[in-house]
DOBA-634257 format. One record per residue (C-alpha): y, x, z; residue number from 1. Coordinates in nm, 2 decimals. Last residue first. Layout:
% DOBA-634257
+--------+--------+--------+-----+
|     py |     px |     pz | pos |
+--------+--------+--------+-----+
|      Y |      X |      Z | NUM |
...
+--------+--------+--------+-----+
//
This chain:
% DOBA-634257
+--------+--------+--------+-----+
|     py |     px |     pz | pos |
+--------+--------+--------+-----+
|   0.06 |   2.40 |  -0.25 | 334 |
|  -0.28 |   2.53 |  -0.14 | 333 |
|  -0.16 |   2.87 |  -0.03 | 332 |
|   0.20 |   2.95 |  -0.14 | 331 |
|   0.22 |   3.27 |  -0.34 | 330 |
|   0.27 |   3.63 |  -0.22 | 329 |
|   0.33 |   3.96 |  -0.38 | 328 |
|   0.36 |   4.33 |  -0.29 | 327 |
|   0.48 |   4.65 |  -0.46 | 326 |
|   0.48 |   5.02 |  -0.37 | 325 |
|   0.73 |   5.28 |  -0.51 | 324 |
|   0.77 |   5.65 |  -0.50 | 323 |
|   1.03 |   5.93 |  -0.55 | 322 |
|   0.90 |   6.28 |  -0.51 | 321 |
|   1.18 |   6.45 |  -0.69 | 320 |
|   0.93 |   6.53 |  -0.97 | 319 |
|   0.86 |   6.16 |  -0.98 | 318 |
|   1.23 |   6.09 |  -1.02 | 317 |
|   1.25 |   6.33 |  -1.31 | 316 |
|   0.94 |   6.20 |  -1.47 | 315 |
|   1.08 |   5.85 |  -1.46 | 314 |
|   0.92 |   5.58 |  -1.26 | 313 |
|   0.73 |   5.34 |  -1.49 | 312 |
|   0.44 |   5.58 |  -1.49 | 311 |
|   0.38 |   5.49 |  -1.12 | 310 |
|   0.23 |   5.15 |  -1.22 | 309 |
|   0.24 |   4.97 |  -0.89 | 308 |
|  -0.07 |   4.78 |  -0.76 | 307 |
|   0.05 |   4.44 |  -0.62 | 306 |
|  -0.09 |   4.45 |  -0.27 | 305 |
|  -0.10 |   4.12 |  -0.09 | 304 |
|   0.16 |   3.94 |   0.13 | 303 |
|   0.12 |   3.76 |   0.46 | 302 |
|   0.15 |   4.00 |   0.64 | 301 |
|   0.29 |   4.33 |   0.52 | 300 |
|   0.04 |   4.52 |   0.30 | 299 |
|   0.04 |   4.75 |   0.49 | 298 |
|   0.12 |   4.71 |   0.86 | 297 |
|   0.22 |   5.06 |   0.95 | 296 |
|   0.52 |   5.00 |   1.16 | 295 |
|   0.76 |   5.08 |   0.88 | 294 |
|   0.58 |   4.83 |   0.66 | 293 |
|   0.60 |   4.56 |   0.92 | 292 |
|   0.98 |   4.62 |   0.96 | 291 |
|   1.03 |   4.59 |   0.58 | 290 |
|   0.85 |   4.26 |   0.55 | 289 |
|   1.04 |   4.10 |   0.83 | 288 |
|   1.38 |   4.23 |   0.70 | 287 |
|   1.30 |   4.11 |   0.34 | 286 |
|   1.21 |   3.77 |   0.47 | 285 |
|   1.52 |   3.74 |   0.69 | 284 |
|   1.75 |   3.85 |   0.41 | 283 |
|   1.57 |   3.62 |   0.16 | 282 |
|   1.65 |   3.33 |   0.40 | 281 |
|   2.02 |   3.44 |   0.41 | 280 |
|   2.03 |   3.49 |   0.03 | 279 |
|   1.89 |   3.13 |  -0.02 | 278 |
|   2.15 |   3.00 |   0.23 | 277 |
|   2.44 |   3.13 |   0.02 | 276 |
|   2.80 |   3.11 |   0.15 | 275 |
|   2.77 |   3.39 |   0.41 | 274 |
|   2.58 |   3.59 |   0.15 | 273 |
|   2.84 |   3.56 |  -0.12 | 272 |
|   2.82 |   3.30 |  -0.39 | 271 |
|   2.85 |   3.32 |  -0.77 | 270 |
|   2.50 |   3.20 |  -0.85 | 269 |
|   2.38 |   3.42 |  -1.14 | 268 |
|   2.19 |   3.25 |  -1.42 | 267 |
|   1.98 |   3.46 |  -1.65 | 266 |
|   1.89 |   3.25 |  -1.96 | 265 |
|   1.60 |   3.39 |  -2.16 | 264 |
|   1.48 |   3.44 |  -2.52 | 263 |
|   1.21 |   3.71 |  -2.52 | 262 |
|   1.22 |   4.08 |  -2.44 | 261 |
|   0.95 |   4.27 |  -2.62 | 260 |
|   0.68 |   4.48 |  -2.44 | 259 |
|   0.39 |   4.27 |  -2.54 | 258 |
|   0.57 |   3.97 |  -2.40 | 257 |
|   0.88 |   4.05 |  -2.18 | 256 |
|   1.06 |   3.77 |  -2.01 | 255 |
|   1.03 |   3.93 |  -1.66 | 254 |
|   1.23 |   4.22 |  -1.80 | 253 |
|   1.52 |   3.99 |  -1.91 | 252 |
|   1.51 |   3.79 |  -1.59 | 251 |
|   1.54 |   4.09 |  -1.36 | 250 |
|   1.78 |   4.29 |  -1.58 | 249 |
|   2.02 |   3.99 |  -1.59 | 248 |
|   2.00 |   3.90 |  -1.22 | 247 |
|   2.05 |   4.27 |  -1.11 | 246 |
|   2.35 |   4.29 |  -1.35 | 245 |
|   2.50 |   3.97 |  -1.21 | 244 |
|   2.46 |   4.12 |  -0.86 | 243 |
|   2.65 |   4.44 |  -0.96 | 242 |
|   2.45 |   4.75 |  -1.00 | 241 |
|   2.62 |   5.08 |  -0.90 | 240 |
|   2.62 |   4.97 |  -0.54 | 239 |
|   2.28 |   4.80 |  -0.50 | 238 |
|   2.33 |   4.57 |  -0.21 | 237 |
|   2.57 |   4.33 |  -0.37 | 236 |
|   2.37 |   4.02 |  -0.25 | 235 |
|   2.19 |   3.81 |  -0.50 | 234 |
|   2.15 |   3.43 |  -0.55 | 233 |
|   1.96 |   3.33 |  -0.87 | 232 |
|   2.03 |   2.98 |  -1.00 | 231 |
|   1.75 |   2.88 |  -1.24 | 230 |
|   1.75 |   2.94 |  -1.62 | 229 |
|   1.46 |   3.18 |  -1.59 | 228 |
|   1.35 |   3.28 |  -1.24 | 227 |
|   1.05 |   3.05 |  -1.17 | 226 |
|   0.92 |   3.06 |  -1.53 | 225 |
|   0.96 |   3.44 |  -1.54 | 224 |
|   0.77 |   3.47 |  -1.21 | 223 |
|   0.48 |   3.28 |  -1.36 | 222 |
|   0.49 |   3.48 |  -1.68 | 221 |
|   0.48 |   3.81 |  -1.48 | 220 |
|   0.18 |   3.69 |  -1.28 | 219 |
|   0.00 |   3.58 |  -1.60 | 218 |
|   0.07 |   3.92 |  -1.76 | 217 |
|  -0.05 |   4.09 |  -1.44 | 216 |
|  -0.37 |   3.89 |  -1.43 | 215 |
|  -0.45 |   3.95 |  -1.80 | 214 |
|  -0.36 |   4.32 |  -1.77 | 213 |
|  -0.62 |   4.34 |  -1.49 | 212 |
|  -0.55 |   4.30 |  -1.12 | 211 |
|  -0.91 |   4.23 |  -1.01 | 210 |
|  -1.15 |   4.50 |  -1.14 | 209 |
|  -0.87 |   4.72 |  -1.27 | 208 |
|  -0.92 |   4.83 |  -1.63 | 207 |
|  -0.58 |   4.73 |  -1.76 | 206 |
|  -0.41 |   4.88 |  -1.45 | 205 |
|  -0.08 |   4.92 |  -1.63 | 204 |
|   0.22 |   4.68 |  -1.63 | 203 |
|   0.36 |   4.40 |  -1.41 | 202 |
|   0.49 |   4.56 |  -1.10 | 201 |
|   0.59 |   4.89 |  -1.26 | 200 |
|   0.81 |   4.70 |  -1.50 | 199 |
|   1.03 |   4.57 |  -1.22 | 198 |
|   1.07 |   4.92 |  -1.07 | 197 |
|   1.13 |   5.07 |  -1.41 | 196 |
|   1.41 |   4.82 |  -1.48 | 195 |
|   1.57 |   4.91 |  -1.15 | 194 |
|   1.55 |   5.28 |  -1.23 | 193 |
|   1.69 |   5.23 |  -1.58 | 192 |
|   1.98 |   5.02 |  -1.44 | 191 |
|   2.06 |   5.29 |  -1.18 | 190 |
|   2.00 |   5.27 |  -0.81 | 189 |
|   2.27 |   5.47 |  -0.62 | 188 |
|   2.30 |   5.24 |  -0.31 | 187 |
|   2.32 |   5.55 |  -0.08 | 186 |
|   2.15 |   5.34 |   0.19 | 185 |
|   1.82 |   5.34 |   0.00 | 184 |
|   1.62 |   5.19 |  -0.28 | 183 |
|   1.48 |   5.47 |  -0.49 | 182 |
|   1.25 |   5.55 |  -0.20 | 181 |
|   1.07 |   5.23 |  -0.29 | 180 |
|   0.93 |   4.91 |  -0.14 | 179 |
|   0.92 |   4.64 |  -0.40 | 178 |
|   0.88 |   4.27 |  -0.31 | 177 |
|   0.73 |   3.97 |  -0.50 | 176 |
|   0.78 |   3.61 |  -0.41 | 175 |
|   0.62 |   3.27 |  -0.46 | 174 |
|   0.68 |   2.90 |  -0.41 | 173 |
|   0.90 |   2.94 |  -0.10 | 172 |
|   1.04 |   2.71 |   0.17 | 171 |
|   0.76 |   2.57 |   0.39 | 170 |
|   0.49 |   2.82 |   0.29 | 169 |
|   0.73 |   3.11 |   0.34 | 168 |
|   0.85 |   3.00 |   0.68 | 167 |
|   0.49 |   2.94 |   0.79 | 166 |
|   0.38 |   3.28 |   0.68 | 165 |
|   0.68 |   3.44 |   0.85 | 164 |
|   0.60 |   3.28 |   1.19 | 163 |
|   0.48 |   3.60 |   1.37 | 162 |
|   0.75 |   3.80 |   1.19 | 161 |
|   1.02 |   3.56 |   1.31 | 160 |
|   0.89 |   3.58 |   1.67 | 159 |
|   0.91 |   3.96 |   1.66 | 158 |
|   1.26 |   3.96 |   1.51 | 157 |
|   1.38 |   3.70 |   1.76 | 156 |
|   1.24 |   3.91 |   2.05 | 155 |
|   1.40 |   4.23 |   1.92 | 154 |
|   1.75 |   4.08 |   1.89 | 153 |
|   1.86 |   3.96 |   1.55 | 152 |
|   2.19 |   4.08 |   1.39 | 151 |
|   2.02 |   4.31 |   1.14 | 150 |
|   1.82 |   4.02 |   1.00 | 149 |
|   2.12 |   3.81 |   0.92 | 148 |
|   2.16 |   3.43 |   0.93 | 147 |
|   2.52 |   3.35 |   0.86 | 146 |
|   2.84 |   3.26 |   1.05 | 145 |
|   3.02 |   3.58 |   0.94 | 144 |
|   3.13 |   3.71 |   1.28 | 143 |
|   2.90 |   3.50 |   1.49 | 142 |
|   2.57 |   3.61 |   1.33 | 141 |
|   2.38 |   3.29 |   1.31 | 140 |
|   2.14 |   3.21 |   1.59 | 139 |
|   1.76 |   3.18 |   1.53 | 138 |
|   1.60 |   2.88 |   1.69 | 137 |
|   1.27 |   2.96 |   1.52 | 136 |
|   1.17 |   2.59 |   1.51 | 135 |
|   1.49 |   2.39 |   1.48 | 134 |
|   1.73 |   2.63 |   1.31 | 133 |
|   1.49 |   2.85 |   1.11 | 132 |
|   1.28 |   2.55 |   1.02 | 131 |
|   1.59 |   2.36 |   0.91 | 130 |
|   1.69 |   2.65 |   0.68 | 129 |
|   1.34 |   2.65 |   0.53 | 128 |
|   1.37 |   2.28 |   0.46 | 127 |
|   1.69 |   2.37 |   0.27 | 126 |
|   1.49 |   2.64 |   0.09 | 125 |
|   1.24 |   2.40 |  -0.06 | 124 |
|   1.15 |   2.53 |  -0.41 | 123 |
|   1.24 |   2.89 |  -0.33 | 122 |
|   1.15 |   3.19 |  -0.55 | 121 |
|   1.20 |   3.50 |  -0.33 | 120 |
|   1.27 |   3.83 |  -0.50 | 119 |
|   1.24 |   4.09 |  -0.22 | 118 |
|   1.40 |   4.44 |  -0.18 | 117 |
|   1.26 |   4.71 |   0.03 | 116 |
|   1.37 |   5.06 |   0.12 | 115 |
|   1.60 |   4.95 |   0.41 | 114 |
|   1.63 |   4.57 |   0.38 | 113 |
|   1.71 |   4.41 |   0.05 | 112 |
|   1.80 |   4.06 |  -0.08 | 111 |
|   1.73 |   3.83 |  -0.37 | 110 |
|   1.72 |   3.45 |  -0.34 | 109 |
|   1.59 |   3.23 |  -0.63 | 108 |
|   1.65 |   2.86 |  -0.64 | 107 |
|   1.39 |   2.62 |  -0.80 | 106 |
|   1.52 |   2.26 |  -0.82 | 105 |
|   1.48 |   1.92 |  -0.65 | 104 |
|   1.53 |   2.04 |  -0.29 | 103 |
|   1.46 |   1.86 |   0.04 | 102 |
|   1.08 |   1.84 |   0.04 | 101 |
|   0.96 |   1.71 |   0.37 | 100 |
|   0.67 |   1.90 |   0.54 |  99 |
|   0.29 |   1.87 |   0.52 |  98 |
|   0.02 |   2.09 |   0.65 |  97 |
|  -0.34 |   2.08 |   0.52 |  96 |
|  -0.57 |   2.26 |   0.76 |  95 |
|  -0.79 |   2.57 |   0.69 |  94 |
|  -0.58 |   2.78 |   0.93 |  93 |
|  -0.27 |   2.70 |   0.72 |  92 |
|  -0.29 |   2.53 |   0.38 |  91 |
|   0.02 |   2.40 |   0.21 |  90 |
|   0.18 |   2.07 |   0.13 |  89 |
|   0.54 |   2.01 |   0.02 |  88 |
|   0.68 |   1.65 |   0.03 |  87 |
|   0.90 |   1.41 |  -0.16 |  86 |
|   0.89 |   1.58 |  -0.51 |  85 |
|   0.72 |   1.28 |  -0.67 |  84 |
|   0.41 |   1.48 |  -0.76 |  83 |
|   0.39 |   1.62 |  -0.41 |  82 |
|   0.42 |   1.28 |  -0.25 |  81 |
|   0.17 |   1.13 |  -0.49 |  80 |
|  -0.08 |   1.40 |  -0.41 |  79 |
|  -0.04 |   1.35 |  -0.04 |  78 |
|  -0.04 |   0.97 |  -0.05 |  77 |
|  -0.33 |   0.93 |  -0.29 |  76 |
|  -0.23 |   0.88 |  -0.65 |  75 |
|  -0.55 |   1.03 |  -0.79 |  74 |
|  -0.73 |   1.26 |  -0.56 |  73 |
|  -0.74 |   1.03 |  -0.25 |  72 |
|  -0.66 |   1.24 |   0.06 |  71 |
|  -0.42 |   1.00 |   0.23 |  70 |
|  -0.54 |   0.67 |   0.09 |  69 |
|  -0.87 |   0.58 |   0.25 |  68 |
|  -0.82 |   0.71 |   0.60 |  67 |
|  -0.45 |   0.64 |   0.58 |  66 |
|  -0.52 |   0.27 |   0.54 |  65 |
|  -0.68 |   0.26 |   0.88 |  64 |
|  -0.40 |   0.46 |   1.03 |  63 |
|  -0.13 |   0.23 |   0.88 |  62 |
|  -0.33 |  -0.08 |   1.00 |  61 |
|  -0.33 |   0.07 |   1.35 |  60 |
|   0.04 |   0.11 |   1.37 |  59 |
|   0.16 |   0.46 |   1.49 |  58 |
|   0.17 |   0.50 |   1.87 |  57 |
|  -0.13 |   0.74 |   1.87 |  56 |
|   0.05 |   0.98 |   1.64 |  55 |
|   0.35 |   0.99 |   1.86 |  54 |
|   0.13 |   1.02 |   2.17 |  53 |
|  -0.04 |   1.32 |   2.02 |  52 |
|   0.29 |   1.48 |   1.94 |  51 |
|   0.42 |   1.42 |   2.29 |  50 |
|   0.11 |   1.59 |   2.42 |  49 |
|  -0.17 |   1.42 |   2.61 |  48 |
|  -0.32 |   1.15 |   2.40 |  47 |
|  -0.65 |   1.01 |   2.54 |  46 |
|  -0.84 |   0.84 |   2.26 |  45 |
|  -0.68 |   1.03 |   1.97 |  44 |
|  -0.87 |   0.90 |   1.66 |  43 |
|  -0.82 |   1.11 |   1.35 |  42 |
|  -0.66 |   0.99 |   1.04 |  41 |
|  -0.30 |   1.11 |   1.07 |  40 |
|  -0.40 |   1.42 |   1.26 |  39 |
|  -0.60 |   1.54 |   0.96 |  38 |
|  -0.28 |   1.57 |   0.75 |  37 |
|  -0.13 |   1.82 |   0.99 |  36 |
|   0.23 |   1.73 |   1.05 |  35 |
|   0.48 |   2.01 |   1.14 |  34 |
|   0.67 |   1.98 |   1.47 |  33 |
|   1.03 |   1.92 |   1.59 |  32 |
|   1.05 |   1.80 |   1.95 |  31 |
|   0.92 |   1.45 |   2.02 |  30 |
|   1.13 |   1.27 |   2.29 |  29 |
|   0.95 |   0.99 |   2.47 |  28 |
|   1.09 |   0.66 |   2.60 |  27 |
|   0.82 |   0.49 |   2.81 |  26 |
|   0.67 |   0.14 |   2.76 |  25 |
|   0.32 |   0.30 |   2.69 |  24 |
|   0.48 |   0.49 |   2.41 |  23 |
|   0.83 |   0.44 |   2.28 |  22 |
|   0.98 |   0.68 |   2.03 |  21 |
|   1.24 |   0.95 |   1.99 |  20 |
|   1.25 |   1.19 |   1.70 |  19 |
|   1.21 |   1.55 |   1.59 |  18 |
|   1.31 |   1.68 |   1.25 |  17 |
|   0.96 |   1.77 |   1.13 |  16 |
|   0.80 |   1.48 |   1.31 |  15 |
|   1.04 |   1.23 |   1.17 |  14 |
|   1.02 |   1.35 |   0.81 |  13 |
|   0.64 |   1.36 |   0.80 |  12 |
|   0.63 |   1.01 |   0.97 |  11 |
|   0.89 |   0.87 |   0.72 |  10 |
|   0.68 |   0.99 |   0.43 |   9 |
|   0.37 |   0.82 |   0.57 |   8 |
|   0.57 |   0.50 |   0.64 |   7 |
|   0.67 |   0.51 |   0.28 |   6 |
|   0.31 |   0.53 |   0.18 |   5 |
|   0.23 |   0.25 |   0.42 |   4 |
|   0.48 |   0.03 |   0.25 |   3 |
|   0.35 |   0.13 |  -0.09 |   2 |
|   0.00 |   0.00 |   0.00 |   1 |
+--------+--------+--------+-----+
//
């Protein structure tokens, strides 16, 4: 029933944002939480937590209908909600998690931290911002009124790293990150060096047992579709390369087919970091990944290795012992 479908969407939204409800004639406040699909169909005979009481207070006919409609493969509530752009679903600890979808377009955020820069393809960044506010409870840097990794205390950094997988699943379709000695505080990265770093992620390893040229071509194509003709937010972290240059070189190189640049539309969003929430989330993601690498967690959780083609670093840079490593991530089950 459509009314129960709308109730399902309202439940996902209410749980994520927090709500007040009546249970056993008592007013109960539910703090923000993420819905697990299974919770909507299971019997909770003796609810203990506020969340369990909220689930238990839902109408019985809704829960009965949920048992047949929630998981149905064609036009079931979950699949319909994803198809209509009303929810995002993902797998976490073998459970389907569901959050509201607050964006209608892909938005890309690029930021760096130490030797690492990350290209984050967001399909739900506004929900990610709410997660940062309501769940992580991170405070904005008071001087610029923005989320910034460098302004976080150690406890906030540790907690953010522990919840990074959830933040990514909620907000991000996919990302790739490059950690390289060519990216450093001197901000001297040239256009050729930047192009080489991008190319190193998607070329070579033709005979690799898993990351074959077919895999790498498909991965490049996926990131091209996410980045082409979508607003890309980029901080001026690279000195010699302006943000609009980074955007242009990124999209043009992702467009390559058999080495040739294809028709593409790089779109740079003219916003500074304190004006751009995608940059701010990308900053937190890049910071969390970079810290893990420096502490020996390689690949940084929850990413995977993306084997880097060292031949894309110039001979001169290799003689000077410059190096690069790459990582990628995609939403699980979404």
